[in-house]
C-alpha positions as CSV (number, residue, x, y, z in Angstrom):
1,M,171.4,196.7,202.0
2,Q,172.5,200.0,200.0
3,K,171.4,203.2,202.2
4,P,169.2,205.6,200.3
5,K,171.1,208.6,199.2
6,M,171.2,211.7,201.4
7,C,170.0,215.2,200.1
8,H,172.3,217.9,201.0
9,V,171.6,221.9,200.8
10,P,175.0,223.9,201.1
11,P,174.5,226.9,203.0
12,R,174.7,230.5,201.1
13,R,177.6,232.7,202.1
14,G,176.7,236.4,203.0
15,G,172.8,237.6,202.6
16,L,170.1,237.0,205.2
17,L,170.4,233.2,205.7
18,A,174.1,233.5,206.3
19,R,173.4,236.2,209.3
20,A,170.6,234.4,210.6
21,A,171.0,232.7,214.1
22,P,172.3,229.1,214.1
23,T,169.2,227.5,215.9
24,L,167.0,229.1,213.2
25,L,169.3,228.0,210.4
26,R,169.3,224.3,211.7
27,A,165.6,224.3,211.7
28,V,165.0,225.4,208.2
29,T,167.8,223.3,206.8
30,R,165.9,220.2,208.6
31,R,162.4,221.1,207.0
32,L,164.0,221.4,203.7
33,F,165.8,218.4,204.0
34,L,162.7,216.4,204.8
35,A,160.6,218.0,202.2
36,L,163.0,216.9,199.4
37,C,163.8,213.4,200.8
38,A,160.2,212.6,202.0
39,P,159.7,209.7,199.1
40,F,163.0,207.9,200.1
41,L,161.8,208.0,203.8
42,A,158.6,206.9,203.0
43,L,159.9,203.4,201.4
44,L,162.7,203.1,203.8
45,P,160.8,201.2,206.5
46,L,159.2,198.9,203.8
47,V,162.7,198.1,202.2
48,Q,164.1,197.2,205.7
49,A,160.7,195.1,206.3
50,A,161.0,193.5,203.3
51,D,164.7,192.6,203.6
52,K,163.7,191.0,207.1
53,S,160.4,189.5,206.5
54,Q,159.8,189.9,202.7
55,M,157.1,192.1,203.1
56,V,155.9,193.9,199.7
57,F,153.2,196.6,199.7
58,T,151.8,197.4,196.0
59,S,148.6,199.1,194.5
60,D,147.2,200.5,191.6
61,Q,147.9,204.0,192.7
62,P,151.6,205.1,193.7
63,T,151.9,204.3,197.6
64,Y,152.8,207.3,199.5
65,F,153.9,208.3,203.0
66,D,151.8,210.3,205.3
67,G,154.2,212.1,207.3
68,R,151.5,213.1,209.8
69,T,150.3,209.8,210.5
70,K,153.5,208.0,209.7
71,E,151.5,205.8,207.3
72,A,152.3,204.2,204.1
73,V,149.1,204.2,201.8
74,G,148.0,202.4,199.1
75,I,144.9,202.9,197.1
76,G,143.1,200.8,194.7
77,N,144.0,196.9,194.7
78,A,146.1,197.5,197.6
79,Q,148.4,194.3,198.5
80,L,150.5,193.7,201.4
81,T,152.5,190.2,201.6
82,Y,154.3,189.3,204.9
83,G,155.4,185.7,205.0
84,E,152.3,183.6,204.5
85,L,150.0,186.7,205.1
86,L,148.4,188.4,202.1
87,L,146.2,191.6,203.0
88,T,144.1,192.8,200.0
89,A,141.8,195.8,200.1
90,D,140.4,198.8,198.3
91,E,142.6,201.0,200.8
92,I,145.7,199.7,202.8
93,R,147.1,202.0,205.5
94,Y,150.5,200.6,207.0
95,N,151.8,202.5,210.1
96,T,155.5,202.3,209.7
97,V,155.9,202.9,213.7
98,T,153.5,200.7,215.2
99,K,153.9,198.1,212.5
100,V,150.1,198.1,212.0
101,A,148.2,197.6,208.7
102,V,144.5,198.5,208.4
103,A,142.4,197.3,205.3
104,R,139.2,199.1,204.3
105,G,136.8,198.1,201.7
106,H,136.4,194.6,200.3
107,A,139.4,193.5,202.9
108,I,140.6,190.0,202.4
109,L,142.9,188.5,204.7
110,T,144.5,185.0,203.4
111,Q,146.6,183.2,205.9
112,G,147.4,179.5,204.8
113,A,144.2,177.6,204.2
114,R,142.2,180.5,206.0
115,R,140.5,183.2,204.3
116,L,138.8,186.3,205.8
117,L,136.6,188.5,204.1
118,A,135.5,191.8,205.8
119,E,134.8,195.7,205.3
120,T,137.5,196.5,207.8
121,I,140.5,194.4,208.9
122,T,143.2,195.5,211.3
123,Y,146.3,193.3,211.4
124,R,149.3,193.7,213.6
125,L,152.7,192.6,212.0
126,M,154.6,192.4,215.5
127,D,152.2,189.7,217.0
128,G,150.1,188.4,214.4
129,T,147.0,189.5,215.8
130,Y,143.8,191.1,213.9
131,D,140.5,192.8,214.8
132,V,137.6,192.1,212.1
133,Q,134.4,194.0,211.5
134,D,131.5,192.3,209.6
135,L,133.4,188.9,209.0
136,R,132.9,186.1,206.6
137,M,135.5,183.0,206.2
138,G,135.5,179.9,205.0
139,E,137.9,176.8,206.1
140,F,136.8,173.3,205.5
141,P,134.3,171.9,206.6
142,L,133.0,175.2,207.8
143,N,131.6,178.7,206.8
144,I,131.5,181.2,209.8
145,T,130.1,184.8,209.7
146,G,130.3,187.2,212.8
147,A,129.6,190.9,213.5
148,S,133.3,191.0,214.8
149,A,136.2,189.2,215.5
150,T,139.5,189.0,217.2
151,G,142.3,186.5,216.7
152,D,145.7,185.4,215.4
153,K,147.1,182.1,213.8
154,H,146.1,180.0,216.2
155,A,142.4,180.7,217.0
156,I,139.9,183.4,216.3
157,T,137.0,184.8,218.5
158,L,133.6,186.1,217.0
159,T,130.8,187.9,218.3
160,E,127.1,187.2,217.0
161,A,128.5,184.5,215.1
162,R,126.9,182.1,212.6
163,A,128.5,178.6,211.5
164,T,127.5,176.4,208.8
165,F,129.0,172.8,207.8
166,H,129.7,173.3,204.3
167,E,128.2,175.9,202.0
168,P,125.4,178.0,203.5
169,G,121.9,176.8,202.3
170,P,118.4,175.7,203.7
171,F,119.2,172.1,204.5
172,V,122.6,172.5,206.0
173,P,123.4,171.9,209.7
174,T,123.7,175.4,211.2
175,L,125.2,176.9,214.7
176,R,124.5,180.2,215.8
177,A,126.2,181.4,218.9
178,D,126.5,184.6,220.9
179,R,130.5,184.0,221.3
180,L,132.2,181.5,219.2
181,I,136.0,180.3,219.5
182,Y,137.4,178.6,216.5
183,S,141.0,176.9,216.4
184,P,141.5,175.9,212.7
185,G,141.4,172.3,212.5
186,Q,141.3,171.5,216.1
187,R,138.3,172.8,217.9
188,L,135.0,174.8,217.9
189,Q,133.6,176.2,221.1
190,A,130.3,178.5,221.3
191,E,128.6,179.8,224.2
192,G,124.8,180.9,224.0
193,A,124.2,178.8,221.1
194,S,121.4,177.2,218.9
195,A,121.7,174.2,216.6
196,G,119.9,173.0,213.8
197,I,119.1,172.7,210.0
198,G,119.0,176.0,208.4
199,S,117.0,178.5,210.1
200,V,115.3,176.0,212.3
201,R,117.4,175.8,215.4
202,P,115.5,174.0,217.9
203,V,118.7,172.6,220.1
204,I,119.9,175.3,222.8
205,F,123.2,175.0,224.3
206,S,124.8,177.1,227.0
207,L,128.0,175.5,225.7
208,F,128.8,173.6,222.7
209,Q,132.0,172.0,222.1
210,Q,133.4,170.2,219.1
211,N,136.6,168.4,218.3
212,L,137.2,169.2,214.3
213,Q,139.0,165.9,214.0
214,E,135.8,164.0,214.4
215,P,132.6,164.2,212.6
216,I,130.4,167.2,213.1
217,L,127.5,165.2,213.9
218,S,128.0,161.8,214.4
219,Y,124.5,160.6,213.9
220,V,121.7,162.3,212.5
221,S,118.5,160.6,211.4
222,L,114.9,161.4,210.3
223,T,112.5,158.6,209.3
224,A,108.7,159.1,208.9
225,G,106.4,156.9,207.0
226,Y,103.1,154.6,207.7
227,R,102.9,151.0,208.6
228,A,99.7,149.1,209.5
229,S,101.0,147.9,212.8
230,L,102.4,151.3,214.0
231,G,100.3,153.6,212.1
232,A,101.9,157.0,210.7
233,Y,105.2,157.2,212.2
234,L,108.3,159.9,212.7
235,E,111.4,158.6,213.9
236,T,114.4,161.0,214.6
237,G,118.0,160.5,216.3
238,L,120.4,163.4,217.1
239,H,123.8,163.1,218.8
240,L,125.5,166.3,219.6
241,P,128.8,167.0,221.0
242,V,128.7,168.1,224.8
243,A,132.6,167.4,225.7
244,D,135.7,166.2,224.2
245,G,135.1,162.8,222.6
246,F,131.6,162.6,224.1
247,K,128.2,163.1,222.1
248,F,124.8,163.1,223.7
249,G,121.3,163.2,222.6
250,A,118.1,161.3,222.2
251,D,116.0,158.8,219.9
252,L,112.7,159.7,219.5
253,G,109.8,157.7,218.1
254,I,106.1,159.1,217.3
255,Y,103.6,156.2,216.5
256,T,99.9,156.9,216.1
257,A,98.8,153.4,216.4
258,R,101.3,152.5,219.2
259,G,102.5,155.7,221.5
260,I,105.7,157.5,222.0
261,M,109.0,156.1,222.2
262,I,111.7,158.1,223.7
263,G,115.4,157.3,224.9
264,P,118.8,159.0,225.7
265,A,121.5,157.8,223.5
266,A,125.2,158.9,223.3
267,N,128.2,157.9,221.5
268,Y,132.1,158.5,222.4
269,G,135.6,158.0,221.2
270,S,139.0,159.1,221.4
271,I,142.5,158.4,220.4
272,S,145.7,159.0,222.1
273,G,149.1,157.2,221.2
274,D,148.6,153.4,221.1
275,S,145.1,153.7,223.0
276,S,141.7,154.3,221.7
277,V,138.2,154.1,222.8
278,Q,134.8,154.1,221.1
279,G,131.4,153.5,222.0
280,I,127.8,154.1,221.7
281,I,124.6,153.7,223.9
282,R,121.0,153.3,222.4
283,S,117.7,153.2,224.5
284,G,113.9,153.7,224.3
285,Y,110.6,153.2,226.5
286,I,107.1,153.5,224.9
287,H,103.9,152.7,226.7
288,D,102.4,150.8,223.9
289,H,98.8,150.8,223.6
290,G,98.6,149.1,220.4
291,D,98.2,145.2,219.5
292,R,101.2,143.6,221.0
293,L,100.8,139.8,220.6
294,T,103.1,137.6,222.2
295,D,106.7,136.8,222.5
296,V,109.1,134.1,221.4
297,V,108.1,131.9,224.6
298,G,104.4,132.6,224.0
299,N,103.7,135.0,227.0
300,P,101.5,138.3,226.2
301,V,104.0,141.6,225.5
302,P,103.4,144.1,228.5
303,A,102.3,147.6,227.6
304,D,105.5,149.0,229.3
305,R,108.3,148.1,227.0
306,S,111.7,149.2,226.6
307,Y,115.3,148.6,225.6
308,L,118.9,149.4,226.4
309,E,121.7,148.7,224.1
310,W,125.7,149.5,224.7
311,E,128.7,148.8,222.6
312,H,132.2,149.3,223.6
313,M,135.7,149.2,222.0
314,Q,138.9,149.9,223.8
315,Q,142.6,149.5,223.2
316,I,144.8,150.0,226.2
317,G,148.5,150.6,225.0
318,E,149.8,147.9,222.5
319,N,148.9,144.7,224.3
320,L,145.4,145.1,226.3
321,T,142.0,145.3,224.9
322,L,138.5,145.6,226.1
323,V,135.5,144.8,224.3
324,G,131.8,144.6,225.7
325,E,128.1,144.5,224.5
326,F,124.9,145.0,226.7
327,N,121.6,144.4,225.5
328,Y,118.7,144.7,227.6
329,W,115.1,144.0,225.7
330,R,112.1,144.0,228.1
331,D,110.4,141.7,225.6
332,S,111.8,139.6,222.6
333,E,109.8,141.7,220.0
334,I,110.3,145.4,220.8
335,L,113.1,145.8,218.3
336,R,111.3,143.8,215.6
337,D,108.4,146.2,216.0
338,F,109.9,149.2,216.1
339,R,113.5,149.1,214.7
340,P,113.1,146.1,212.2
341,K,116.3,146.6,210.3
342,E,118.1,146.7,213.5
343,F,116.6,143.6,214.6
344,F,117.0,141.3,211.4
345,S,120.9,141.6,211.7
346,V,121.2,140.9,215.4
347,Q,118.2,138.6,216.6
348,Q,119.8,137.1,219.5
349,P,121.3,139.7,221.6
350,D,124.5,139.2,223.2
351,S,125.7,140.7,226.5
352,F,129.3,139.9,227.3
353,L,132.7,141.8,228.4
354,E,136.0,140.5,227.5
355,S,139.7,141.8,228.5
356,V,142.3,140.2,226.2
357,Y,146.1,140.7,227.1
358,S,148.6,139.6,224.1
359,G,151.7,138.5,225.1
360,N,154.5,137.6,222.7
361,N,153.3,134.1,222.1
362,Y,150.3,133.8,224.4
363,L,147.0,135.6,225.4
364,A,145.5,136.0,228.8
365,S,141.8,136.9,229.1
366,A,138.7,137.6,231.2
367,F,135.3,136.9,230.0
368,V,131.8,137.6,231.2
369,R,128.7,136.8,229.6
370,V,125.2,137.4,231.2
371,Q,121.7,137.1,230.8
372,P,119.4,140.2,231.5
373,N,116.5,139.0,229.1
374,N,114.5,136.0,231.0
375,Y,113.3,134.8,227.5
376,Q,116.6,133.9,226.1
377,S,118.7,131.2,226.6
378,V,122.4,132.1,227.5
379,Q,125.2,129.9,228.7
380,Q,126.5,132.4,231.1
381,R,130.0,132.8,232.2
382,L,130.4,134.5,235.4
383,P,133.6,134.4,234.6
384,E,135.7,132.8,232.5
385,V,139.7,133.1,233.1
386,R,141.6,131.8,230.1
387,F,145.3,131.4,229.4
388,D,146.4,130.4,225.9
389,V,149.8,129.8,224.6
390,L,150.0,129.7,220.9
391,P,152.0,127.0,218.9
392,T,155.6,127.3,220.1
393,A,158.6,125.9,219.2
394,I,160.5,123.7,221.9
395,G,163.4,122.2,219.9
396,L,164.2,119.4,217.7
397,G,161.3,120.3,215.5
398,F,158.7,120.0,218.1
399,Y,155.6,122.7,218.6
400,E,153.7,122.7,222.0
401,R,150.1,124.3,222.6
402,V,148.6,124.8,225.7
403,N,145.1,126.3,226.9
404,A,143.7,126.5,230.2
405,S,140.7,128.1,231.8
406,V,138.7,128.4,234.9
407,A,134.9,129.1,234.3
408,V,131.7,129.5,236.7
409,L,128.9,128.8,234.3
410,R,125.1,128.9,234.8
411,D,122.2,128.3,232.4
412,D,118.8,129.0,233.0
413,P,116.3,127.8,230.7
414,P,113.8,130.6,229.6
415,A,110.9,127.9,228.8
416,G,111.3,126.2,232.5
417,G,113.3,123.1,233.5
418,P,116.3,122.9,236.1
419,T,118.8,125.5,236.2
420,L,122.4,124.1,235.6
421,V,125.2,125.4,237.2
422,S,129.0,124.6,236.9
423,D,132.5,125.3,238.3
424,R,134.8,124.0,235.6
425,Y,138.6,123.6,235.6
426,D,139.8,122.9,232.0
427,A,143.4,122.2,230.5
428,F,144.7,121.3,227.0
429,Y,148.1,120.2,226.2
430,S,149.3,118.9,222.6
431,L,152.8,118.3,221.0
432,S,153.2,118.2,217.1
433,R,156.2,117.9,214.7
434,A,156.2,118.4,211.0
435,F,158.0,116.4,208.6
436,A,158.7,117.4,204.7
437,P,160.3,114.5,203.0
438,Q,159.5,116.5,199.9
439,P,159.2,120.2,199.3
440,W,155.3,119.4,198.2
441,L,154.7,116.8,201.1
442,S,154.1,117.8,204.7
443,F,153.4,115.2,207.6
444,T,152.3,116.2,211.2
445,P,151.7,113.8,213.9
446,V,149.8,115.3,216.7
447,V,149.2,113.7,220.4
448,G,147.3,115.8,222.9
449,G,145.2,115.6,226.3
450,R,142.7,117.5,228.0
451,F,141.9,117.4,231.5
452,T,138.6,118.6,232.9
453,Y,137.5,118.9,236.8
454,Y,133.7,119.8,237.5
455,D,133.4,121.2,241.0
456,K,129.6,120.8,240.5
457,A,128.6,117.5,239.4
458,T,125.3,115.9,238.7
459,G,124.2,112.4,238.8
460,G,124.9,111.9,242.7
461,Q,128.1,113.0,242.6
462,S,129.6,116.5,244.0
463,T,132.4,116.6,241.8
464,Y,133.8,114.7,238.5
465,T,137.2,114.7,236.7
466,R,137.8,113.4,233.2
467,T,140.8,113.0,231.2
468,L,140.9,112.6,227.6
469,G,143.8,111.9,225.1
470,E,143.9,112.3,221.5
471,A,146.2,111.1,218.6
472,G,146.2,112.0,214.9
473,F,148.0,113.5,212.1
474,D,147.7,116.4,209.4
475,L,148.9,115.5,205.8
476,A,149.1,117.8,203.0
477,M,150.4,117.6,199.5
478,R,150.8,120.9,197.4
479,S,150.8,121.1,193.4
480,S,150.8,123.7,190.9
481,A,150.6,124.1,187.2
482,V,151.2,127.2,185.0
483,W,149.7,128.3,181.8
484,D,151.1,131.3,179.5
485,Y,147.5,132.5,178.8
486,K,146.4,135.9,178.3
487,N,143.2,137.6,177.6
488,E,143.2,141.5,177.8
489,A,139.4,141.4,177.8
490,W,139.0,139.6,181.2
491,G,142.8,141.0,182.7
492,I,144.2,137.6,182.6
493,D,147.9,137.7,182.3
494,G,148.9,134.0,182.9
495,L,147.1,131.4,184.8
496,R,148.2,129.4,187.7
497,H,146.7,126.4,189.2
498,L,147.2,125.7,193.1
499,M,145.8,122.3,194.3
500,T,146.3,121.1,198.1
501,P,145.0,117.8,199.2
502,R,144.7,117.3,202.9
503,L,144.2,114.4,205.2
504,I,143.2,115.4,209.0
505,Y,142.8,112.3,211.2
506,R,141.9,112.5,215.0
507,Y,141.0,109.6,217.5
508,I,139.5,110.4,220.6
509,P,138.4,107.4,222.5
510,E,135.8,107.3,225.5
511,A,135.3,111.1,224.8
512,D,131.5,110.9,226.0
513,K,132.4,109.2,229.6
514,G,131.1,110.8,232.5
515,Q,128.2,112.2,230.9
516,P,125.7,111.7,233.5
517,Y,127.9,113.6,236.0
518,I,128.5,116.5,233.9
519,P,126.3,119.6,233.7
520,P,125.5,120.2,229.9
521,I,125.8,123.7,229.9
522,D,128.6,124.0,226.8
523,R,126.8,121.6,224.6
524,Q,126.2,121.0,221.0
525,T,124.2,123.4,218.8
526,F,122.9,122.9,215.5
527,T,125.3,124.1,212.5
528,T,125.4,122.9,209.0
529,Y,129.2,123.4,208.9
530,L,131.9,120.5,209.4
531,P,132.6,120.4,213.3
532,P,136.5,121.1,214.5
533,L,138.0,118.0,214.9
534,D,140.9,118.7,217.1
535,L,140.1,118.1,221.1
536,G,141.7,121.9,221.6
537,D,139.4,123.5,219.3
538,V,136.0,121.8,220.4
539,R,133.7,124.1,222.6
540,N,131.2,121.9,223.4
541,I,133.2,119.9,226.0
542,D,130.4,119.3,228.3
543,Q,128.6,117.1,225.6
544,L,131.4,115.1,223.8
545,H,131.4,112.2,221.6
546,A,134.1,109.6,220.9
547,T,135.8,110.4,217.8
548,N,137.8,108.3,215.1
549,T,137.3,110.5,212.1
550,A,139.4,111.1,209.0
551,R,138.7,114.4,207.2
552,L,139.5,114.5,203.4
553,E,139.9,118.2,202.0
554,I,140.8,119.0,198.4
555,D,141.7,122.8,197.9
556,N,141.7,124.5,194.5
557,T,142.5,127.8,193.4
558,L,143.1,129.5,190.0
559,Q,145.1,132.6,189.8
560,T,146.2,135.1,187.3
561,R,148.9,137.9,187.9
562,D,147.7,141.3,189.3
563,P,149.7,144.4,188.8
564,I,148.7,146.0,192.5
565,Y,148.3,142.7,194.3
566,G,150.6,140.5,192.7
567,S,148.0,137.9,192.1
568,R,144.2,137.8,191.8
569,D,141.9,134.5,192.5
570,L,140.0,133.7,189.4
571,V,138.3,130.3,190.5
572,V,138.0,128.8,194.1
573,L,136.6,125.2,194.4
574,N,137.0,123.5,197.7
575,F,135.6,120.0,199.0
576,A,135.5,118.6,202.6
577,D,134.1,115.1,203.7
578,D,134.3,113.5,207.0
579,F,134.7,109.2,207.3
580,H,133.5,108.0,210.5
581,L,135.6,104.9,211.3
582,N,133.6,104.3,214.4
583,R,130.4,105.3,214.7
584,K,127.1,104.7,217.1
585,A,123.9,102.8,215.5
586,G,122.1,104.9,213.1
587,D,125.1,107.0,212.4
588,P,126.4,107.4,208.8
589,D,129.7,106.1,208.0
590,V,130.3,109.3,205.5
591,S,129.3,112.5,206.4
592,D,127.6,115.3,203.8
593,L,130.0,116.3,201.3
594,H,130.8,119.9,201.7
595,A,131.8,122.0,198.7
596,E,132.2,125.9,198.0
597,F,132.6,127.4,194.6
598,A,133.7,130.9,193.7
599,F,134.1,132.3,190.4
600,M,135.5,135.9,189.9
601,P,136.6,136.4,186.3
602,A,136.6,140.1,186.5
603,R,136.2,142.7,189.3
604,W,132.5,143.6,188.3
605,L,131.4,139.8,188.5
606,Q,131.4,137.5,191.1
607,Y,129.3,133.9,191.7
608,D,130.0,131.9,194.7
609,I,128.2,128.8,196.1
610,Y,128.1,126.6,199.2
611,T,126.3,123.6,199.3
612,T,126.2,120.0,201.3
613,F,125.1,116.9,199.6
614,A,124.3,113.6,201.2
615,P,126.2,110.7,199.1
616,Q,124.3,107.7,200.6
617,T,120.8,109.2,199.3
618,F,122.2,111.5,196.5
619,T,120.1,114.2,198.4
620,L,120.9,117.8,198.4
621,S,120.9,118.9,202.1
622,E,121.8,122.6,201.5
623,F,122.5,125.0,198.8
624,N,123.3,128.8,199.1
625,S,124.5,131.0,196.0
626,G,124.9,134.5,195.1
627,F,125.6,135.9,191.7
628,T,126.4,139.6,191.7
629,I,127.1,141.6,188.6
630,H,127.9,145.6,188.5
631,D,129.0,148.6,186.4
632,G,131.1,150.8,188.7
633,D,128.7,152.7,190.8
634,Q,126.2,152.9,187.9
635,W,124.2,149.9,188.6
636,S,124.3,146.5,190.6
637,V,122.0,143.4,190.8
638,R,122.7,140.5,193.3
639,L,120.9,137.0,192.8
640,S,121.1,134.6,195.8
641,N,119.0,131.8,197.3
642,N,119.2,129.9,200.7
643,F,118.0,126.3,200.7
644,L,118.0,124.2,203.7
645,R,116.0,120.8,203.5
646,H,112.8,121.0,205.5
647,Q,113.4,124.4,206.6
648,L,114.5,127.2,204.0
649,D,113.8,127.6,200.0
650,D,113.8,131.3,199.1
651,V,115.7,133.7,196.5
652,F,116.4,137.1,197.0
653,I,116.8,139.8,194.1
654,E,118.5,142.9,195.2
655,G,119.5,145.8,192.9
656,R,120.3,149.5,192.4
657,W,120.4,151.8,189.1
658,R,122.1,155.1,189.5
659,L,119.6,157.4,187.7
660,N,121.6,160.7,187.8
661,E,123.9,162.7,190.0
662,A,121.2,163.0,192.8
663,Y,119.0,159.9,192.4
664,E,119.2,156.2,192.5
665,A,116.7,153.6,192.4
666,I,116.6,150.5,194.5
667,G,114.8,147.5,195.0
668,R,114.8,144.1,197.0
669,L,112.6,141.0,196.4
670,Q,112.3,137.6,198.8
671,Y,110.4,134.7,196.9
672,D,109.5,131.7,199.3
673,F,109.1,128.5,197.1
674,H,107.7,126.3,199.7
675,T,104.4,129.0,200.1
676,E,104.6,130.2,196.5
677,R,104.6,134.0,197.6
678,F,106.7,136.9,197.9
679,N,107.3,137.5,201.6
680,E,109.1,140.9,200.9
681,Q,109.0,143.3,198.2
682,F,110.9,146.7,198.7
683,Y,111.0,149.3,196.1
684,G,112.5,152.7,196.6
685,V,114.4,156.0,195.6
686,R,117.6,157.4,197.3
687,Q,118.2,161.0,196.8
688,N,121.6,162.8,197.2
689,L,120.5,166.2,199.0
690,S,123.2,169.2,198.7
691,N,125.8,166.3,199.2
692,M,124.7,166.3,202.9
693,W,122.0,164.1,203.2
694,V,120.6,160.8,202.0
695,V,116.9,160.5,201.4
696,E,115.2,157.4,201.0
697,Y,111.8,157.1,199.8
698,A,110.5,153.3,199.7
699,V,107.4,151.3,199.8
700,T,107.5,147.6,201.3
701,L,104.9,144.8,200.8
702,Y,105.1,141.9,203.1
703,D,103.0,138.6,202.9
704,G,102.8,135.5,205.2
705,P,102.4,134.9,208.9
706,R,104.7,137.3,210.4
707,R,104.4,140.5,212.9
708,E,105.3,143.1,210.3
709,S,102.7,145.1,208.7
710,R,101.7,143.9,205.2
711,F,102.0,147.4,203.8
712,G,104.6,149.9,204.6
713,F,105.7,153.5,203.3
714,N,108.5,155.5,204.9
715,V,111.0,158.4,204.2
716,Q,114.4,158.2,205.9
717,V,116.9,160.8,206.1
718,Q,120.3,160.3,207.1
719,A,123.6,162.5,207.5
720,L,125.9,161.7,204.5
721,S,129.2,163.5,206.1
722,F,130.0,166.3,207.9
């Protein structure tokens, strides 16, 4: 750095100055030197600082140095830049001794993503700390004000603070605190706080803590309306952070025709390296004074009604997972009456806990399923411990597969009848080897055996042992064809047809032996799909039947090139049918023909079908379809149906239409062809309010014998994002 030139005043020979005392001469000379060189000395500290930390100090009026206060002064649009710091104000005074800058009048401090506005800001360049009066600041997603504040680049502490999530407004979540500590992007902590919406802050906290890497309010909902079975009602739910990764609140429902339902609620979650955990708890209790009707087994629904739900998912390191649910409903209809949207997605609640350890080529698991509700049939596992070896190469092209389990089983029928208990030991082993005489052909013979021991048998025996064997094969042929066809309107760039016929055969003789001695806990259940053929995949092992079955499958896929994913499916058409080579009297020799079809010529259009057809009688057993078309986020329509002979025959129409930036219309219709009536009609409008809330106004009309009211109107408010 070039040193500033020194001013030199030569002494005069003779005269008064020459005759003065040496001390007086030195004092006068020093004062004269300072007067002549003051401009250079005022700029010297700034030049040195600019060289070390790139500090620049400018203003509309020329900066000057106040020798009395040792301050460099800038007036009029003054700016001080120091590294990532930018300080602007009407006036800035920088002390060259203490390295403290004081900004007054429309002061703004910008540091990274942080922006502070105030009347006065005092910034210390030595340690990066600052004091602020009448603070306003914004840093996504927060907007904060305070009477005073102190802080540094890591955290800021405010007094008489007010924080809003996104821009301030009458419908915005707001937090007011006597003392607030804000760590940008990390944490928000408030003492003596109240929270709410806008100026209405009914929730009081002595201490409020929030991890800013998580949603500020994880769950906010408000629903109001009218249903004949409930009367006028108001439902609200709120979860607020009270500790790291833990949010606590309550769900409240007020129903003029039923009473008040209330219950604590919470959710939790955290991530640390390879481990994570998340879960939610919901509950409710009501003394119901309305018309409660009967439950699923015909018993009167009690007046004291309650429910408790818990969901948990956890990853422990790389290999261990823990997943669980617990659903206690004191009566089978409580969620159907008060939470119909939640009920229709899960009409048979489950309560289980499962832990799985994943090894290199095996799975070790423990599974517990309980029956907290006495009106529900549950095959309880108290517990079941399993060990599964995935298909593993053992040499010479052979693959082995192993399953083994120990289970304590119990079944208490809700409608009465004997209680079934069983201690079961089960193991399965199979060998397979694939042969590929041609690239398009593969043939895989399979042999296996299953050993099952029942420690508590029935039919006059205390124990029973069953051994079963299976033999079979998997045959697959693969073929393809390519056409150079292009269509810009549909985005087609070439066509490729993939066809794979498969023949799967399994022979399991005497699989039904010992049936009188086996407690039928894991038994057959109703399904319209083809059952698994492999002995190791069958789950109803307490109620098996002899198998001598060949399954023919034909899979077809038509694809085109895709610039993003490589290829895109345009058409999928698959068939499957079982041929029963040995069958009991009355059983068909050929099962229903199963087919699935999907047509996806463009991303905005899809048509899919699943159907089963009885070839013996040319009778359609099941037909489910769906047709979806949409124009981006502007509108969408889906037409679907469910047909199951003698049980279901209905059609659904669902649609939405975006009216403008804030509103969209929604609707849903369900028509039953058996009864020739609309079982459900739903008409509504959704509103985006301040990009913070979604408000839904809806009218529902029901028909037919059901618990739901024939007419309902509701207004639902949910948090969109914050």
